[in-house]
C-alpha positions in Angstrom: 40.1 15.6 36.3 38.9 18.4 33.9 36.9 21.2 35.5 33.8 20.0 33.6 34.0 16.7 35.4 30.7 17.4 37.2 29.0 16.4 34.0 31.0 13.2 33.7 29.4 10.4 35.8 32.1 8.0 36.4 31.1 4.4 35.6 33.9 3.0 37.6 34.0 3.9 41.3 37.8 4.0 41.9 39.2 4.0 45.3 41.2 7.2 45.0 42.4 9.7 42.4 46.0 8.4 42.2 47.5 11.9 42.0 50.2 13.1 39.6 53.8 11.7 40.2 57.2 13.0 39.2 57.0 11.8 35.7 53.8 13.7 35.0 55.5 16.8 36.4 58.6 16.2 34.2 56.5 15.7 31.1 53.8 18.2 31.8 52.2 18.7 28.4 52.1 17.7 24.7 54.8 20.2 23.5 57.2 18.6 26.0 56.2 15.2 25.0 56.6 16.0 21.3 60.1 17.4 21.9 61.0 14.2 23.7 59.7 11.9 21.0 61.4 14.0 18.3 64.7 13.5 20.1 64.2 9.8 21.1 61.7 8.2 18.8 61.0 10.3 15.6 59.5 7.2 14.0 56.5 7.7 16.3 55.7 11.0 14.8 56.0 9.4 11.3 53.5 6.7 12.5 51.0 9.3 13.6 51.3 11.2 10.3 50.7 7.9 8.4 47.7 6.9 10.6 46.2 10.4 10.4 46.4 10.3 6.6 44.6 7.0 6.5 41.9 8.3 8.8 41.4 11.4 6.7 41.2 9.3 3.5 38.6 6.8 4.9 36.5 9.2 6.9 35.7 12.2 4.8 33.9 14.0 7.7 36.8 13.5 10.1 37.4 16.6 12.3 41.1 17.6 12.0 40.8 19.3 15.4 39.8 16.0 17.0 42.7 14.3 15.3 45.0 17.0 16.7 43.7 16.4 20.2 44.1 12.6 19.9 47.7 13.0 18.6 48.6 15.3 21.5 47.3 12.7 24.0 49.1 9.8 22.2 52.4 11.7 22.3 52.0 12.6 26.0 51.0 9.3 27.1 53.8 7.6 25.2 56.4 10.0 26.4 55.4 9.5 30.0 55.3 5.8 29.6 58.8 5.8 28.2 60.0 8.0 31.0 58.3 6.1 33.8 58.8 2.4 32.9 60.6 2.5 29.5 63.7 3.2 27.8 64.2 6.8 28.9 63.9 6.6 32.7 65.3 4.8 35.7 62.7 2.0 36.2 62.9 0.1 33.0 60.4 -2.8 32.7 61.3 -5.3 30.0 57.6 -5.7 28.8 55.5 -2.9 30.1 57.2 0.0 28.4 56.7 2.3 25.4 57.5 -0.5 23.0 54.5 -2.5 24.2 52.2 0.5 23.7 53.7 0.9 20.2 53.4 -2.8 19.3 49.6 -2.3 19.9 49.3 1.2 18.3 51.3 0.3 15.2 51.4 -3.4 14.6 48.3 -4.9 16.1 45.8 -2.0 15.3 47.4 -1.9 11.9 46.8 -5.6 11.5 43.2 -5.2 12.7 42.7 -2.4 10.1 44.1 -4.7 7.4 41.9 -7.6 8.5 38.6 -5.8 9.0 39.1 -2.6 7.1 38.6 0.9 8.4 34.9 0.8 7.7 34.4 -2.0 10.4 34.4 0.6 13.1 33.5 4.4 13.2 36.4 6.8 13.5 35.7 7.4 17.2 36.3 3.8 18.0 39.6 3.7 16.1 40.8 6.8 18.0 39.6 5.2 21.3 41.5 2.0 20.7 44.6 4.0 19.7 44.5 5.9 23.1 44.0 2.6 24.9 47.2 1.4 23.3 49.2 4.1 24.9 47.4 4.7 28.1 46.3 1.3 29.6 49.7 0.5 31.2 50.9 3.9 32.3 51.3 2.9 35.9 53.0 -0.3 37.0 54.1 0.3 40.6 50.8 0.9 42.6 50.1 -0.6 46.0 48.3 -3.9 45.9 44.6 -3.9 46.8 42.7 -7.1 46.1 39.3 -5.7 47.4 38.3 -4.7 43.9 38.4 -6.6 40.5 40.1 -3.6 38.8 43.8 -3.5 39.6 45.4 -0.5 41.1 47.8 -0.2 38.2 44.8 0.0 35.9 42.9 2.4 38.2 45.9 4.7 38.4 46.3 4.5 34.6 42.6 5.5 34.2 43.1 8.6 36.5 46.2 9.7 34.6 44.5 9.1 31.3 41.7 11.4 32.4 44.2 14.1 33.2 46.0 13.6 29.9 42.7 14.0 28.0 42.0 17.2 29.8 45.4 18.6 29.1 45.1 17.9 25.4 41.8 19.7 24.9 39.2 17.1 25.6 36.1 18.0 27.7 34.6 15.5 30.0 31.0 16.6 29.1 31.5 17.0 25.3 33.6 13.9 25.0 31.9 11.8 27.6 31.7 8.7 25.3 35.5 8.7 25.0 36.1 9.1 28.7 33.7 6.2 29.5 35.1 4.0 26.8 38.7 4.5 28.0 37.7 3.9 31.6 36.2 0.6 30.7 38.8 -0.5 28.2 41.7 0.1 30.7 39.7 -1.5 33.5 39.2 -4.5 31.3 42.9 -4.9 30.8 43.3 -5.9 34.3 44.7 -9.4 34.8 43.1 -11.0 37.8 44.8 -9.2 40.7 44.1 -11.9 43.2 46.8 -14.5 42.8 47.0 -17.7 44.9 48.9 -17.8 47.2 48.7 -14.0 48.0 51.8 -12.0 47.5 53.1 -9.0 49.2 54.2 -7.1 46.0 52.1 -7.3 42.9 54.1 -8.5 40.0 52.4 -7.5 36.7 54.5 -9.8 34.6 53.5 -12.8 36.9 49.8 -12.4 36.4 49.9 -11.6 32.7 50.9 -15.3 32.2 49.0 -16.8 35.1 45.6 -15.2 34.9 43.0 -14.1 32.4 41.9 -10.5 31.5 38.9 -8.9 33.3 37.4 -7.7 30.0 35.1 -10.8 29.3 33.9 -10.5 32.9 33.5 -6.8 32.9 29.8 -6.8 32.3 29.2 -9.1 35.2 31.3 -6.9 37.4 29.2 -3.9 36.4 26.0 -5.8 37.0 27.0 -6.3 40.6 28.5 -2.8 41.2 26.2 -0.6 39.1 23.1 -2.5 37.9 21.7 0.4 35.8 24.8 0.6 33.7 23.0 -1.1 30.7 20.8 2.0 30.5 23.9 4.1 29.6 24.6 3.7 25.9 28.2 5.0 26.4 28.8 2.2 29.0 27.4 -0.5 26.8 29.5 0.6 23.9 32.5 0.9 26.1 32.2 -2.6 27.4 32.1 -3.9 23.7 35.2 -1.8 22.9 36.9 -3.3 26.0 36.6 -6.8 24.3 38.4 -5.5 21.2 41.0 -3.7 23.4 41.7 -6.9 25.3 42.2 -8.8 22.1 44.8 -6.2 21.0 46.5 -6.4 24.3 46.8 -10.2 24.3 47.4 -10.6 20.5 51.0 -11.8 21.1 49.5 -15.3 20.9 48.4 -14.5 17.3 51.7 -13.0 16.0 54.4 -14.9 14.1 56.0 -17.4 16.6 59.4 -15.6 16.8 57.5 -12.5 18.1 55.4 -14.6 20.4 58.6 -16.1 21.9 60.2 -12.6 22.1 57.3 -11.2 24.1 57.4 -14.2 26.4 61.1 -13.7 27.0 60.5 -10.0 27.9 57.7 -10.9 30.3 60.0 -13.5 31.9 62.8 -11.0 32.3 60.4 -8.4 33.8 58.9 -11.0 36.1 62.4 -11.8 37.5 63.2 -8.1 37.8 60.0 -7.5 39.7 60.6 -10.5 41.9 64.0 -9.2 42.9 65.9 -12.2 41.3 69.0 -11.5 39.1 69.0 -13.3 35.8 72.7 -14.2 36.2 71.8 -16.0 39.6 71.0 -19.7 39.8 68.0 -18.7 41.9 66.2 -17.4 38.8 66.8 -20.6 36.7 63.8 -22.7 38.0 61.3 -19.8 37.8 62.4 -18.9 34.3 62.1 -22.5 33.2 58.6 -22.8 34.7 57.4 -19.5 33.2 58.8 -20.2 29.7 57.5 -23.8 29.5 54.5 -24.8 31.7 53.5 -21.1 32.2 53.4 -20.4 28.5 51.5 -23.5 27.7 48.9 -22.8 30.4 48.3 -19.3 29.3 48.3 -20.1 25.6 45.9 -23.2 25.8 43.9 -22.5 29.0 43.7 -18.9 30.0 43.8 -16.9 26.7 40.5 -16.4 24.9 39.6 -13.9 22.2 36.8 -11.7 23.2 35.6 -10.1 20.0 34.9 -11.2 16.5 37.2 -8.5 15.1 40.1 -9.7 17.2 39.3 -13.3 16.6 39.3 -12.9 12.8 42.5 -10.9 12.8 44.6 -13.0 15.2 43.1 -16.5 15.8 44.4 -18.1 12.6 48.0 -17.4 13.5 47.4 -18.5 17.1 46.0 -21.8 15.7 49.2 -22.1 13.6 51.4 -21.4 16.7 49.8 -24.1 18.8 52.0 -27.1 17.8 55.1 -25.0 18.0 54.3 -23.7 21.4 54.1 -27.4 22.7 57.3 -28.4 20.9 59.3 -25.5 22.3 58.0 -25.9 25.8 58.8 -29.6 25.8 62.3 -29.1 24.3 63.1 -26.5 27.0 62.0 -28.9 29.8 64.1 -31.6 28.2 67.1 -29.4 27.9 67.1 -28.7 31.6 66.2 -32.2 32.8 68.4 -34.7 34.6 70.2 -32.1 36.9 71.0 -29.6 34.2 69.0 -26.9 35.9 71.1 -27.0 39.0 74.0 -25.2 37.5 71.9 -23.0 35.2 71.0 -19.3 35.6 67.9 -17.5 34.5 69.8 -15.9 31.7 70.9 -19.2 30.5 67.3 -20.5 30.4 66.1 -17.3 28.6 68.9 -17.7 26.1 68.2 -21.3 25.5 64.5 -20.6 25.0 65.3 -18.0 22.4 67.6 -20.5 20.5 65.0 -23.2 20.5 62.2 -20.9 19.6 64.1 -19.5 16.6 65.4 -22.8 15.4 
């Protein structure tokens, strides 16, 4: 953490510091990240310019130096995400990659801005939510530890985020509110890391569709672990921001149905990858069918809940409109692979059939 960390009292008591890995060393700073994005995804730099112009127009007292620091952190976190689990590295995850960060940073925050208006939140909150988008899933391969409600992937992402902030010119004393908010938002993005039955390797894609987010239970966790947290204004505000962040993270349910189906397909493919099953093998057919039918229904209707008024207002109307279609598609998929049809199928066949039904 930054040298000034002695002034930053950590709200979350993480088990360890999750030190830098090879990807951090390969993309050591913002200039290296900007060069990578310029070569691989120049559209990201255009997005950052558009968003900056919007912030400067809406917030007349905005500090350009602060926006510079945020942009450096956004570029660094995105570049590392793309290298570690995304399109530019050797451990590609179908869902948890730089495109998931961008669908939040661009599409979902953009939709929240359109729904609520930039005056719904102070600039500092919009910047914190932007950093959440690119930082909350940085790590996906941490060792499983079910002794704490906060998943190790999220804990490791928090630790790397703190290092990114320091590298990009933030100070843990001066910018304490941001550090605390990001800690809590990323912690709240944990999907219950205690599956039943227990598993040896934690499959992030598995729990995303089989458990609820920690965010709505974050205050209760802090009540047990740090009862005085409500006396800390930064922590109280961070918990409130964690509810909005959770809604952004899970807003695929409130997107147009083709996009909802596409995200489900990506999660399904990542789940099989993390489980060690090949999509072209018949062994993956039944798991894919269960995930894309019963699993999607259970998550959509039972597990998912909006946590904030802003998120609910922006995304709930489309979720409501998606509900009948979700049931129709799940039922049609089950029927397509009934009466023995599943026996000769592969996971890839199930995924492709799901896509055809969803887009029909």
